C-alpha positions as CSV (number, residue, x, y, z in Angstrom):
1,M,142.0,96.0,136.4
2,A,141.3,92.3,136.1
3,F,141.0,90.9,132.5
4,C,138.9,87.9,131.6
5,S,138.5,86.4,128.2
6,L,134.7,87.1,126.1
7,R,134.5,83.6,126.5
8,S,134.0,83.4,130.4
9,L,132.0,86.6,130.4
10,I,129.4,85.0,127.9
11,L,129.4,82.0,129.8
12,A,128.6,84.1,133.2
13,N,125.8,85.3,131.2
14,H,126.9,88.7,132.0
15,F,127.6,89.8,128.3
16,L,125.9,89.0,124.9
17,P,128.3,90.0,122.0
18,V,126.8,91.7,118.9
19,N,129.1,92.6,116.0
20,M,132.1,94.0,117.4
21,G,130.9,95.3,120.8
22,V,129.3,93.8,123.7
23,I,126.0,94.8,125.0
24,C,124.8,94.4,128.9
25,Y,122.7,91.7,129.1
26,G,121.1,92.6,132.6
27,E,119.0,95.0,134.3
28,S,119.3,97.7,132.3
29,A,118.9,98.1,128.1
30,L,120.7,100.9,127.5
31,V,124.0,101.2,126.4
32,D,127.0,103.6,126.3
33,Y,127.5,103.6,122.1
34,N,125.7,103.1,119.1
35,W,124.6,99.3,118.4
36,T,123.0,97.0,115.9
37,C,119.6,95.4,116.0
38,L,119.9,91.9,115.8
39,V,116.4,91.1,114.1
40,C,116.9,93.6,111.5
41,N,120.3,94.8,111.6
42,L,119.4,98.4,111.6
43,G,122.3,100.7,113.4
44,V,120.5,101.8,116.0
45,D,121.7,105.2,118.3
46,K,123.0,104.7,121.8
47,S,119.9,107.0,123.4
48,C,117.7,104.5,122.0
49,D,116.7,101.3,124.2
50,K,114.7,99.7,121.3
51,C,115.3,99.6,117.4
52,T,113.2,101.9,115.7
53,R,112.2,99.3,113.0
54,C,111.0,96.6,114.8
55,G,111.3,97.1,117.8
56,Y,113.6,94.9,119.4
57,L,114.9,95.5,122.8
58,A,118.7,95.9,123.4
59,G,120.0,93.2,124.9
60,A,116.7,90.7,124.8
61,N,117.4,87.1,124.6
62,S,117.3,84.9,121.6
63,Y,113.2,83.9,121.7
64,E,112.6,87.7,121.4
65,V,115.1,88.1,118.3
66,D,112.8,84.9,116.7
67,A,109.6,86.7,117.9
68,R,110.5,90.1,116.2
69,N,111.3,88.1,113.1
70,I,108.3,86.5,112.7
71,L,106.5,89.8,113.3
72,I,108.4,91.3,110.7
73,K,107.8,88.2,107.9
74,N,103.8,88.3,109.1
75,S,103.6,92.4,108.5
76,E,100.8,93.1,106.1
77,S,102.3,96.7,105.4
78,E,105.8,98.3,104.7
79,H,106.9,99.0,108.6
80,A,107.0,96.1,110.3
81,L,105.3,98.1,113.5
82,D,102.5,99.3,111.5
83,C,99.0,97.7,112.4
84,P,97.0,97.2,109.7
85,K,93.8,98.3,111.2
86,C,94.8,101.4,112.8
87,A,98.0,102.3,110.6
88,E,99.6,103.9,113.7
89,R,103.2,102.1,114.3
90,H,102.1,100.4,117.9
91,L,102.3,96.5,116.8
92,D,103.6,94.4,120.0
93,I,104.4,90.4,120.1
94,K,104.2,88.6,122.6
95,Y,104.2,84.7,123.5
96,N,101.3,83.0,125.3
97,K,103.3,81.5,127.7
98,E,107.0,82.3,128.9
99,P,109.7,80.4,126.3
100,Q,111.3,79.0,129.5
101,K,108.6,77.7,131.6
102,Y,107.1,76.2,128.0
103,Y,110.4,74.1,127.3
104,Y,112.0,73.9,130.4
105,I,110.6,73.0,134.0
106,G,112.6,71.1,135.8
107,F,116.2,69.5,135.3
108,R,115.6,67.7,132.3
109,G,113.0,69.9,130.6
110,R,109.4,69.4,129.9
111,Q,107.4,66.6,128.0
112,I,105.1,68.4,126.0
113,L,102.6,66.1,124.1
114,F,100.4,68.3,122.8
115,E,100.7,72.0,123.7
116,I,101.4,74.9,120.8
117,L,103.4,77.7,122.2
118,Y,101.7,80.5,120.2
119,L,102.7,84.4,119.3
120,N,100.4,86.9,119.6
121,I,100.7,89.9,117.4
122,F,98.7,92.8,118.8
123,C,98.3,96.9,118.7
124,N,98.6,98.7,121.6
125,K,96.1,101.3,120.5
126,C,93.1,99.6,118.5
127,S,91.8,96.0,119.3
128,Y,93.6,94.3,116.5
129,K,94.8,90.7,117.6
130,K,96.3,87.6,115.4
131,E,97.6,84.5,116.9
132,I,100.5,82.7,114.9
133,E,101.5,79.1,116.5
134,F,105.2,79.4,117.1
135,D,106.1,75.8,117.8
136,V,103.7,72.8,117.2
137,P,104.7,69.6,119.0
138,V,105.4,66.4,116.8
139,L,102.3,64.2,118.3
140,R,99.9,67.2,117.7
141,K,101.3,67.0,113.8
142,L,100.9,63.5,113.2
143,F,97.1,63.8,114.9
144,R,96.3,66.6,112.6
145,W,97.9,64.6,109.7
146,I,96.3,61.2,110.1
147,M,93.1,62.8,111.6
148,K,92.5,65.8,109.2
149,R,91.6,67.8,112.4
150,D,92.8,69.2,115.5
151,I,92.2,68.0,119.5
152,Q,89.2,68.7,120.6
153,S,89.8,68.1,123.6
154,E,90.5,71.6,126.0
155,R,92.6,69.3,128.4
156,L,94.3,67.2,126.3
157,K,95.6,70.8,124.3
158,R,97.1,71.9,127.6
159,I,99.3,68.7,127.8
């Protein structure tokens, strides 16, 4: 059996450290042991592929952790996944655009001037929807501050 350091496995993007254990970072989200949710720090049974409190997938990326933290912060009920409209645990969260494509197109990254990355909170059961600004570029913030309004042009909003 070949031994290699945990650091080399992390750099090779095969494993993601969680507390004292290691979660497989690949196709399958199921693990062979109980794991700790990176969002709400709840201990989760090994038979579950999602956290029962916040819906975090085992082995998801840092963007998913940020999205789930925002879902918990913006929760209007006692439980983070309870829908304020139908009162059932079917809330989910998704970016309006894939974060990797929003930030990293090409070798040097992407120049974002006015386009906002949104998080959409929605219920899988009813028609509840809420949109939250996740990342607003500095030029757009500056425009809002100087003009006391947002950009009207749809073309400029996509740059």
